[in-house]
VOTIKE-13350 format. One record per residue (C-alpha): residue in one letter; x, y, z. Coordinates in nm, 3 decimals. Layout:
N
<site aa="a" u="X" v="Y" w="Z"/>
...
# end
This chain:
194
<site aa="x" u="7.966" v="9.373" w="13.536"/>
<site aa="x" u="8.221" v="9.171" w="13.348"/>
<site aa="x" u="8.426" v="8.856" w="13.316"/>
<site aa="x" u="8.803" v="8.910" w="13.311"/>
<site aa="x" u="9.075" v="8.653" w="13.372"/>
<site aa="x" u="9.450" v="8.602" w="13.345"/>
<site aa="x" u="9.684" v="8.303" w="13.322"/>
<site aa="x" u="10.048" v="8.342" w="13.427"/>
<site aa="x" u="10.303" v="8.141" w="13.227"/>
<site aa="x" u="10.679" v="8.164" w="13.217"/>
<site aa="x" u="10.752" v="8.509" w="13.073"/>
<site aa="x" u="10.401" v="8.544" w="12.934"/>
<site aa="x" u="10.047" v="8.630" w="13.042"/>
<site aa="x" u="9.719" v="8.545" w="12.869"/>
<site aa="x" u="9.433" v="8.783" w="12.949"/>
<site aa="x" u="9.070" v="8.737" w="12.852"/>
<site aa="x" u="8.753" v="8.943" w="12.871"/>
<site aa="x" u="8.399" v="8.956" w="12.745"/>
<site aa="x" u="8.273" v="9.257" w="12.546"/>
<site aa="x" u="7.945" v="9.348" w="12.716"/>
<site aa="x" u="7.883" v="9.637" w="12.950"/>
<site aa="x" u="7.580" v="9.658" w="13.175"/>
<site aa="x" u="7.419" v="9.988" w="13.266"/>
<site aa="x" u="7.154" v="10.045" w="13.533"/>
<site aa="x" u="7.183" v="9.675" w="13.623"/>
<site aa="x" u="6.951" v="9.570" w="13.340"/>
<site aa="x" u="7.059" v="9.728" w="13.011"/>
<site aa="x" u="7.321" v="9.556" w="12.794"/>
<site aa="x" u="7.565" v="9.765" w="12.591"/>
<site aa="x" u="7.782" v="9.622" w="12.313"/>
<site aa="x" u="8.107" v="9.800" w="12.393"/>
<site aa="x" u="8.297" v="9.997" w="12.131"/>
<site aa="x" u="8.621" v="9.965" w="12.332"/>
<site aa="x" u="8.792" v="9.650" w="12.459"/>
<site aa="x" u="8.805" v="9.569" w="12.830"/>
<site aa="x" u="9.176" v="9.489" w="12.787"/>
<site aa="x" u="9.386" v="9.795" w="12.714"/>
<site aa="x" u="9.744" v="9.799" w="12.585"/>
<site aa="x" u="9.887" v="10.104" w="12.762"/>
<site aa="x" u="10.254" v="10.163" w="12.681"/>
<site aa="x" u="10.322" v="9.789" w="12.655"/>
<site aa="x" u="10.132" v="9.704" w="12.975"/>
<site aa="x" u="9.805" v="9.511" w="12.938"/>
<site aa="x" u="9.530" v="9.624" w="13.175"/>
<site aa="x" u="9.188" v="9.454" w="13.203"/>
<site aa="x" u="8.922" v="9.635" w="13.401"/>
<site aa="x" u="8.590" v="9.553" w="13.564"/>
<site aa="x" u="8.353" v="9.748" w="13.786"/>
<site aa="x" u="8.288" v="10.109" w="13.703"/>
<site aa="x" u="8.385" v="10.191" w="13.345"/>
<site aa="x" u="8.526" v="10.529" w="13.453"/>
<site aa="x" u="8.855" v="10.375" w="13.566"/>
<site aa="x" u="8.904" v="10.201" w="13.232"/>
<site aa="x" u="8.806" v="10.521" w="13.047"/>
<site aa="x" u="9.081" v="10.708" w="13.229"/>
<site aa="x" u="9.335" v="10.431" w="13.171"/>
<site aa="x" u="9.254" v="10.426" w="12.800"/>
<site aa="x" u="9.232" v="10.799" w="12.729"/>
<site aa="x" u="9.431" v="10.984" w="12.998"/>
<site aa="x" u="9.676" v="10.765" w="13.192"/>
<site aa="x" u="10.014" v="10.689" w="13.038"/>
<site aa="x" u="10.150" v="10.384" w="13.213"/>
<site aa="x" u="10.509" v="10.419" w="13.330"/>
<site aa="x" u="10.742" v="10.155" w="13.191"/>
<site aa="x" u="10.967" v="9.957" w="13.424"/>
<site aa="x" u="11.328" v="9.905" w="13.328"/>
<site aa="x" u="11.369" v="9.586" w="13.126"/>
<site aa="x" u="11.474" v="9.258" w="13.283"/>
<site aa="x" u="11.345" v="9.334" w="13.631"/>
<site aa="x" u="11.308" v="9.049" w="13.875"/>
<site aa="x" u="10.962" v="8.976" w="14.013"/>
<site aa="x" u="11.065" v="9.136" w="14.344"/>
<site aa="x" u="11.175" v="9.449" w="14.158"/>
<site aa="x" u="10.846" v="9.453" w="13.963"/>
<site aa="x" u="10.655" v="9.421" w="14.292"/>
<site aa="x" u="10.837" v="9.727" w="14.426"/>
<site aa="x" u="10.783" v="9.916" w="14.098"/>
<site aa="x" u="10.410" v="9.834" w="14.111"/>
<site aa="x" u="10.393" v="9.961" w="14.471"/>
<site aa="x" u="10.604" v="10.276" w="14.440"/>
<site aa="x" u="10.567" v="10.389" w="14.077"/>
<site aa="x" u="10.271" v="10.238" w="13.886"/>
<site aa="x" u="9.998" v="10.259" w="14.151"/>
<site aa="x" u="10.086" v="10.612" w="14.274"/>
<site aa="x" u="10.083" v="10.740" w="13.913"/>
<site aa="x" u="9.752" v="10.564" w="13.843"/>
<site aa="x" u="9.602" v="10.708" w="14.162"/>
<site aa="x" u="9.721" v="11.058" w="14.070"/>
<site aa="x" u="9.540" v="11.026" w="13.736"/>
<site aa="x" u="9.225" v="10.910" w="13.915"/>
<site aa="x" u="9.247" v="11.200" w="14.165"/>
<site aa="x" u="9.310" v="11.457" w="13.889"/>
<site aa="x" u="8.992" v="11.343" w="13.714"/>
<site aa="x" u="8.758" v="11.301" w="14.012"/>
<site aa="x" u="8.761" v="10.922" w="14.029"/>
<site aa="x" u="8.942" v="10.875" w="14.363"/>
<site aa="x" u="8.689" v="10.858" w="14.650"/>
<site aa="x" u="8.905" v="10.940" w="14.953"/>
<site aa="x" u="8.746" v="11.149" w="15.226"/>
<site aa="x" u="8.946" v="11.286" w="15.519"/>
<site aa="x" u="9.043" v="10.999" w="15.744"/>
<site aa="x" u="8.924" v="10.734" w="15.496"/>
<site aa="x" u="9.130" v="10.490" w="15.296"/>
<site aa="x" u="9.176" v="10.587" w="14.930"/>
<site aa="x" u="8.943" v="10.398" w="14.698"/>
<site aa="x" u="8.803" v="10.380" w="14.348"/>
<site aa="x" u="8.528" v="10.161" w="14.202"/>
<site aa="x" u="8.713" v="9.916" w="13.973"/>
<site aa="x" u="8.929" v="9.605" w="13.981"/>
<site aa="x" u="9.217" v="9.565" w="13.734"/>
<site aa="x" u="9.431" v="9.278" w="13.611"/>
<site aa="x" u="9.767" v="9.420" w="13.503"/>
<site aa="x" u="10.028" v="9.232" w="13.297"/>
<site aa="x" u="10.379" v="9.376" w="13.318"/>
<site aa="x" u="10.679" v="9.203" w="13.162"/>
<site aa="x" u="10.502" v="8.867" w="13.172"/>
<site aa="x" u="10.387" v="8.901" w="13.536"/>
<site aa="x" u="10.019" v="8.943" w="13.628"/>
<site aa="x" u="9.887" v="9.151" w="13.919"/>
<site aa="x" u="9.537" v="9.209" w="14.050"/>
<site aa="x" u="9.479" v="9.568" w="14.167"/>
<site aa="x" u="9.191" v="9.605" w="14.409"/>
<site aa="x" u="8.966" v="9.905" w="14.466"/>
<site aa="x" u="9.181" v="10.019" w="14.761"/>
<site aa="x" u="9.496" v="10.038" w="14.541"/>
<site aa="x" u="9.639" v="9.720" w="14.691"/>
<site aa="x" u="9.781" v="9.452" w="14.463"/>
<site aa="x" u="9.854" v="9.082" w="14.476"/>
<site aa="x" u="9.977" v="8.795" w="14.260"/>
<site aa="x" u="9.805" v="8.454" w="14.278"/>
<site aa="x" u="10.049" v="8.163" w="14.319"/>
<site aa="x" u="9.802" v="7.928" w="14.147"/>
<site aa="x" u="9.895" v="8.093" w="13.817"/>
<site aa="x" u="9.551" v="8.224" w="13.727"/>
<site aa="x" u="9.317" v="8.490" w="13.857"/>
<site aa="x" u="8.972" v="8.621" w="13.766"/>
<site aa="x" u="8.741" v="8.908" w="13.854"/>
<site aa="x" u="8.409" v="9.059" w="13.764"/>
<site aa="x" u="8.055" v="8.932" w="13.803"/>
<site aa="x" u="8.139" v="8.628" w="13.585"/>
<site aa="x" u="8.480" v="8.576" w="13.742"/>
<site aa="x" u="8.374" v="8.285" w="13.963"/>
<site aa="x" u="8.257" v="8.088" w="13.659"/>
<site aa="x" u="8.579" v="8.164" w="13.473"/>
<site aa="x" u="8.780" v="8.066" w="13.781"/>
<site aa="x" u="8.607" v="7.728" w="13.800"/>
<site aa="x" u="8.686" v="7.669" w="13.434"/>
<site aa="x" u="9.052" v="7.764" w="13.482"/>
<site aa="x" u="9.074" v="7.547" w="13.794"/>
<site aa="x" u="8.965" v="7.247" w="13.588"/>
<site aa="x" u="9.201" v="7.335" w="13.301"/>
<site aa="x" u="9.490" v="7.378" w="13.545"/>
<site aa="x" u="9.469" v="7.011" w="13.646"/>
<site aa="x" u="9.676" v="6.921" w="13.337"/>
<site aa="x" u="9.938" v="7.195" w="13.405"/>
<site aa="x" u="9.950" v="7.253" w="13.027"/>
<site aa="x" u="9.792" v="7.596" w="13.062"/>
<site aa="x" u="10.101" v="7.716" w="13.249"/>
<site aa="x" u="10.363" v="7.572" w="13.011"/>
<site aa="x" u="10.197" v="7.584" w="12.669"/>
<site aa="x" u="10.082" v="7.922" w="12.537"/>
<site aa="x" u="9.846" v="7.768" w="12.279"/>
<site aa="x" u="9.676" v="7.561" w="12.553"/>
<site aa="x" u="9.652" v="7.866" w="12.778"/>
<site aa="x" u="9.480" v="8.065" w="12.501"/>
<site aa="x" u="9.226" v="7.784" w="12.445"/>
<site aa="x" u="9.161" v="7.752" w="12.819"/>
<site aa="x" u="9.115" v="8.130" w="12.848"/>
<site aa="x" u="8.858" v="8.141" w="12.569"/>
<site aa="x" u="8.659" v="7.861" w="12.737"/>
<site aa="x" u="8.683" v="8.035" w="13.076"/>
<site aa="x" u="8.549" v="8.365" w="12.940"/>
<site aa="x" u="8.275" v="8.176" w="12.755"/>
<site aa="x" u="8.180" v="8.008" w="13.086"/>
<site aa="x" u="8.146" v="8.351" w="13.245"/>
<site aa="x" u="7.930" v="8.469" w="12.955"/>
<site aa="x" u="7.715" v="8.155" w="12.967"/>
<site aa="x" u="7.633" v="8.165" w="13.338"/>
<site aa="x" u="7.659" v="8.533" w="13.436"/>
<site aa="x" u="7.372" v="8.748" w="13.308"/>
<site aa="x" u="7.596" v="9.056" w="13.319"/>
<site aa="x" u="7.864" v="8.914" w="13.087"/>
<site aa="x" u="7.823" v="8.865" w="12.715"/>
<site aa="x" u="7.921" v="8.960" w="12.364"/>
<site aa="x" u="8.230" v="8.772" w="12.254"/>
<site aa="x" u="8.526" v="8.618" w="12.433"/>
<site aa="x" u="8.849" v="8.802" w="12.349"/>
<site aa="x" u="9.195" v="8.673" w="12.434"/>
<site aa="x" u="9.517" v="8.880" w="12.458"/>
<site aa="x" u="9.878" v="8.773" w="12.503"/>
<site aa="x" u="10.176" v="8.953" w="12.651"/>
<site aa="x" u="10.513" v="8.787" w="12.603"/>
<site aa="x" u="10.834" v="8.907" w="12.763"/>
<site aa="x" u="11.168" v="8.770" w="12.652"/>
# end
């Protein structure tokens, strides 16, 4: 139960997240760890079950793509290198829920920023990129998405990093204001790739 969001600029990504965890659907926890993890230069924001983020923070070592990859090359790297290595970590630590004949699954959603490109990784290990330039997830994600939709009308959030950071803070705050399972403080993270 979370609010996470990302804005895609030119060679940069702004990620945002709240800092509250919810246990047993009614108990708030002020988290000691951030929901956005810097793992070997790759920013990863997680929502859903905390187990996936625990493994990403304390076990998984994200592979690094070669520098100066095109978006198409990053897409292939995400498909053939990053996700299989992440899944192997999840399987090694009992977090992958595949039964014989079933599709592989876990119980989290991740926003992943790699070399200034943002991906959303679903619970079935599929990924996508949103051509609108922003994406959200978590129980407060719809509120954050509405906020980013409004901010995107000026196009400044895609061309001006300072404007994107301001818009992200407001979007996470919107999630925290209207979603009972989001709270704490709004934190904003930047990944720049030159």
